[in-house]
C-alpha positions as CSV (number, residue, x, y, z in Angstrom):
1,M,0.0,0.0,0.0
2,I,1.4,3.3,-1.0
3,V,-0.6,5.6,1.3
4,T,-1.8,4.6,4.7
5,D,-5.2,6.0,5.7
6,R,-5.0,8.2,8.8
7,N,-7.5,6.0,10.8
8,E,-5.5,2.9,9.9
9,L,-2.3,4.7,10.9
10,I,-3.8,5.5,14.3
11,E,-4.4,1.8,14.8
12,I,-0.8,1.0,13.7
13,R,0.5,3.6,16.1
14,R,-1.3,1.9,19.0
15,G,0.4,-1.4,18.1
16,I,3.8,0.3,17.9
17,K,3.3,1.9,21.3
18,S,2.1,-1.4,22.9
19,R,5.4,-3.0,21.7
20,N,7.4,-0.2,23.3
21,K,8.8,0.8,19.9
22,K,9.5,4.4,18.9
23,L,7.6,6.2,16.2
24,V,9.3,9.0,14.4
25,F,7.2,11.5,12.4
26,T,8.2,14.1,9.9
27,N,6.4,16.0,7.2
28,G,6.8,17.9,4.0
29,C,6.0,18.4,0.4
30,F,8.9,16.3,-1.0
31,D,8.3,17.7,-4.4
32,I,11.0,16.6,-6.9
33,L,12.7,14.1,-4.6
34,H,16.4,14.7,-4.3
35,S,19.5,13.5,-2.4
36,G,18.9,16.0,0.4
37,H,15.4,14.6,1.0
38,V,16.8,11.0,1.1
39,D,19.6,11.9,3.5
40,Y,17.2,13.7,5.8
41,L,14.7,10.9,5.8
42,S,17.4,8.3,6.4
43,K,18.7,10.3,9.4
44,A,15.1,10.7,10.7
45,R,14.5,6.9,10.5
46,Q,17.7,6.2,12.6
47,L,16.1,8.1,15.5
48,G,13.5,5.4,16.1
49,D,11.9,2.1,15.0
50,Y,9.3,3.4,12.5
51,L,9.2,6.5,10.3
52,V,5.9,8.0,9.3
53,V,6.0,10.8,6.6
54,G,3.1,13.2,6.6
55,L,2.9,14.3,3.0
56,N,1.3,17.5,2.0
57,S,-1.5,16.8,-0.5
58,D,-1.5,18.6,-3.8
59,F,-4.2,21.0,-2.4
60,S,-2.0,21.7,0.6
61,V,1.2,22.3,-1.5
62,K,-0.7,24.8,-3.7
63,N,-1.9,26.7,-0.6
64,I,1.7,26.9,0.7
65,K,3.9,27.1,-2.5
66,G,1.5,28.7,-5.1
67,E,-0.4,27.6,-8.1
68,K,2.6,26.2,-10.0
69,R,3.4,23.6,-7.4
70,P,3.6,20.8,-6.8
71,I,5.6,19.8,-9.9
72,I,5.1,16.1,-9.0
73,N,1.5,15.0,-8.1
74,E,0.8,13.5,-4.7
75,I,0.4,9.9,-5.8
76,E,3.8,10.0,-7.5
77,R,5.4,11.7,-4.5
78,A,3.9,9.2,-2.2
79,T,5.1,6.3,-4.4
80,L,8.6,7.6,-4.4
81,L,8.7,8.0,-0.6
82,D,7.0,4.6,0.0
83,N,9.8,3.0,-2.0
84,L,12.6,4.4,0.2
85,K,13.8,1.7,2.6
86,C,13.9,4.2,5.5
87,V,10.2,5.2,5.2
88,D,7.7,2.8,6.8
89,Y,4.4,4.7,6.3
90,V,3.2,7.7,4.1
91,T,0.0,9.5,4.8
92,F,-1.5,12.6,3.3
93,F,-2.7,15.8,5.0
94,N,-4.7,18.5,3.3
95,E,-4.2,21.3,5.9
96,D,-1.3,23.8,5.7
97,T,0.3,22.2,8.8
98,P,0.3,18.6,10.1
99,E,-0.9,19.7,13.5
100,Q,-4.1,17.6,13.4
101,L,-2.2,14.5,12.1
102,I,0.5,14.9,14.9
103,T,-2.3,15.3,17.5
104,S,-3.8,12.0,16.2
105,L,-0.6,10.0,16.2
106,I,1.4,11.6,19.1
107,P,4.7,10.4,17.8
108,D,7.6,9.7,20.2
109,I,9.9,11.8,18.1
110,L,9.0,14.7,15.9
111,V,11.6,15.7,13.3
112,K,12.2,18.7,11.1
113,G,15.2,20.2,9.3
114,A,17.7,22.3,11.2
115,D,16.4,25.3,9.3
116,W,13.4,25.3,11.7
117,D,13.6,26.9,15.1
118,L,12.4,24.4,17.8
119,D,9.8,26.9,19.1
120,K,8.3,27.2,15.6
121,I,7.9,23.5,14.9
122,V,4.2,22.6,14.6
123,G,3.2,19.9,17.0
124,R,6.1,20.4,19.4
125,E,3.9,21.1,22.4
126,I,1.7,18.0,21.9
127,V,4.7,15.7,21.5
128,E,6.6,17.1,24.4
129,S,3.6,17.1,26.7
130,N,3.2,13.4,26.0
131,G,6.8,12.5,26.9
132,G,8.2,12.7,23.4
133,N,10.9,14.9,22.0
134,V,11.5,17.1,19.0
135,Q,14.7,17.0,17.1
136,T,16.2,18.8,14.1
137,I,18.4,17.3,11.5
138,Q,21.3,19.2,9.9
139,F,21.2,19.1,6.1
140,S,24.2,17.5,4.6
141,C,23.9,18.9,1.1
142,N,22.9,22.2,-0.2
143,Q,20.0,21.1,-2.4
144,S,16.3,22.1,-2.6
145,T,13.4,21.6,-4.9
146,S,13.4,25.4,-5.5
147,K,17.0,25.3,-6.6
148,I,16.3,22.4,-9.0
149,I,13.3,24.3,-10.4
150,N,15.4,27.5,-10.9
151,L,18.1,25.5,-12.5
152,I,15.7,23.9,-15.0
């Protein structure tokens, strides 16, 4: 299955928690998947036992990035992510932020790139108030979807 339904993911989360395993959550658009994305996701996965990627839907990406985005549609983006060995589950969210999704899952570890200030990471309060932690990951390469688009 390429995309896991949110309700099914909530049930999966309960099972993970009952086995005392750690669930890592991150989110993003992941439009035009590149080596920086793969490195980031691999590092995120190393922080726990399972990695869930909350993927901005096409609707959400348009709201955030503008009418010309995404370049790659949500099903193709989900397929690419789902086929990375470091990603265990992919689920969509339509909102501008993953706050509702994070509140539903309450991951053990919430991860964003180091370009985010900890106090600005959506979902931080819910994760920390439930005993989890929030971490940032330093980018190892200077690559971005916007740079690729500009280069093209």
